C-alpha positions in Angstrom: 3.3 9.9 22.9 6.6 10.6 24.4 6.2 7.5 26.4 6.1 5.3 23.7 8.7 6.5 21.7 10.7 6.2 25.1 9.9 2.8 25.5 10.6 1.9 21.5 13.9 3.0 21.8 14.7 0.9 25.2 13.7 -2.2 23.6 16.6 -4.4 21.6 16.9 -4.2 17.9 15.9 -6.7 16.1 17.4 -5.5 12.3 20.2 -3.6 11.8 20.1 -0.3 10.7 20.6 -1.5 6.4 18.1 -4.3 7.5 15.3 -1.3 8.7 16.4 1.0 5.6 15.5 -2.5 3.2 12.5 -3.4 5.1 11.3 0.9 4.8 12.2 0.3 1.2 10.3 -2.8 0.5 7.3 -1.8 2.1 7.0 1.8 0.0 7.6 -0.5 -2.6 4.7 -2.5 -1.2 2.4 0.7 -0.7 3.0 2.0 -4.8 2.0 -1.5 -5.9 -0.9 -1.6 -3.9 -2.6 2.2 -5.1 -1.5 0.6 -8.7 -3.8 -2.0 -8.1 -6.1 -0.2 -6.3 -6.7 2.3 -9.8 -6.7 -0.7 -12.0 -9.4 -2.0 -9.6 -11.4 1.3 -9.9 -10.4 1.6 -14.2 -11.8 -2.3 -14.7 -15.1 -1.1 -12.7 -15.6 1.6 -15.2 -15.0 -0.5 -18.4 -17.3 -3.1 -16.6 -19.6 -0.1 -16.3 -19.3 1.5 -19.3 -20.2 -1.6 -21.2 -23.5 -2.9 -19.0 -24.8 0.8 -20.2 -23.8 0.2 -23.7 -26.0 -3.7 -23.7 -28.5 -1.8 -21.7 -28.9 0.5 -24.2 -28.8 -1.4 -27.4 
């Protein structure tokens, strides 16, 4: 693990610190969006399940 960190630090930087901070913020927002999407997908499945149960019990 320490070798990987040393190797990473030895590589030339592609992004400025500001760009890295912006990229980290973008990734954080994207992770939040994906979590919301997953939650809405689960809610949709629950709605469809309840609807099918109602149809089958009639």
